[in-house]
N, C-alpha and C positions, 0 to 999 in steps of 0.2 A: 061730661059723664064723670062724676066724682065718686070715689069709694071713701069708705069709713076707714083704709088703711093706706090712703095717697098723702102726700107730705103737701102741708098747705101752706101758703107763704108767711101766714101770720102765725105757724106754731112755730116755735124755736125750741130747740133742746138746750136746758143750761149746761153747763159745762162745771160739774161737781168741785173741781179743783181749781177752778179758774183756768185752766189751760185748755188752749183750742186749737191743739195738733189734730189736723186729720190726716188720714192716711187712707192712700187709693189702692186699687189691684194694679201693680206694675205689669203683669202681661196683658191690661185690658187693648192697648194700643196695638200691639203686635198682632193680637186675637182679631181685630177690628181690620187691620190691612190683608189679615188671610183671608177673611170673607169677604171683603171688597177682590181679592184677587183670584179666589174661586169661582164669584159671580164675573169676574171677567173673562177667564177661561171659558166658562161655559157659553158666554154670550158670543164669543169670539169662534169657539167651535159651531157654535151653531150656525153663524152667519156664515162662515167657512163652507159648511157642508151645503147649505142652503146656494151659495153662490157659484159652487162646482156643479151643483146639479143643474142650473140654470133656471131654479124656482123662486129665487129671492125676490120679493116685492116688498112696498111699503108695508101691508098690513101683517105679513110673515115678521119684517123685522121688528114691527112695534109688538108683536108676540112674543119673540126671542127675548126683546129686553125686557118686557113684562115678567116672564120667566125668570131672567137674571137678577131683575130687582125682586122678586119674590125669594129666589134662594139668599139672596145677599140678606134680607130681612129675617130670615128663619135661621141664618148662622150668627146675625149680629149679636154678640155677648152682652149680659148686662154688665154694668159698672159698679162696682161694689167700692162703698167707700164706709169709715168708721172713725169714731171719736169717742171722746170720752162719754161713755153710757149710753151710743148709740150705732146703729150699725144700717146702711143703707143700702138698695139696690135698686138702680135705674134703668130703666128699659128704655124702649122708642116712646112710649105715651107716658109712662108715669113712672114715678118715684116712690118706692115703698121704704118706710122706716121703722125700725124697732129699738125700744130702749132695752138696749140689754143687761142694765142693771133691775130691770124688771121682769126678768124671762119668767113664763108660768109654762112653757114646753118646747123641747127642742126635738124635731120627731125627724129620722133619716127617711127618705122617699128611694127605693131601690127601684130598678127600671134600667129602661135603654139608656137614659142621663140619669145619674145617683143625683139627688138633691138633699139640702138641710133644710128641713122649716123651721123657723122661730117664730113662736109667738110671744107678747108680752102681755102685761097686766091690763094694758089701754087698749086691748083687742088688736092690735096691729100683728101683720104677719110678713116675713120676709121668706123667701125662698132664693137659697145661695148655692151655687157647686162648690163641695167640699174640696175639689182641687184650688180652686182659690185661696183656700187658708192655707193648703199644704205650700203654694207658690210664694205666699206672703207674709211673712212671720208678723210681719206690724199687725196686720188685719187679724191676725189669729192670735195677738196678745192682748188686743183690744177685746175679743169676744170673750175668750178664756178668763181675763180679770172679770170682767163685769159679768159672767155666767157665774162664776164662783162666788161672787157677791149675791146674786140671786139664790144659788144655792144654800149658801150660809142663812142668808135673811129667810129663808124657807117659801118663798114665792116661788121657785122652780121647782114644780111638783111631777112634772113628768119629760124625761128625757134625761137624767143624770147618767144614765147606762150608757147613752147615745153619746153622751159628752165625753165623759172617760173613754169609751173606745175611740173617740175622734182625739182626743189627747194623746192616746197611746200610738196610733197611727201617726200623728204629725211628729212626735218625740222620735219613733222610730225612723221615720223618713229623715228628719233633721240629723241624726245620729249617723245613718249612711252616708248623708253628704258630708258630714266633717270628716268620716273616714274617707272619703272618695277622696276631698279636698288635701286630706294630709298624707295622702299613701298607704294608709295603712288596712284599707281595704281586704 
């Protein structure tokens, strides 16, 4: 099943400056291992409790394995990457990509898990966790530069306030990190 904002193999995003530098979320692998550890701990506890109670059977084991696998899939983080003029978020079954130099909307989504929804002029949509941008200055740099290009060219019609608030938040967090590292806190 193909969606209009899925990445297709024949569609390539040109690199405007001739550079092909791609940056990735550096915290993705530790988050992946953390998800696997949580699922493994849950599986171990369920099997242990069932074995101690004397009710462990093959079908109950299969049920616990399925439950642990479901937990792993729920906790599985998206792999975020960015390059010159694009940002992509890869989940288990699909990759979504937006042209960050052609953004038309940036919208924060509040709730249990905060996210940032980016839409481009081509109709593509990506949803990412703002914490990914806080933890990865290179990703933020790619997004901020291209979003500024969209803003100055006039294509970014909605979300400039959200972009500026996110910029202030990231600048504040960066300054605090620098102060902590230098001992000036």
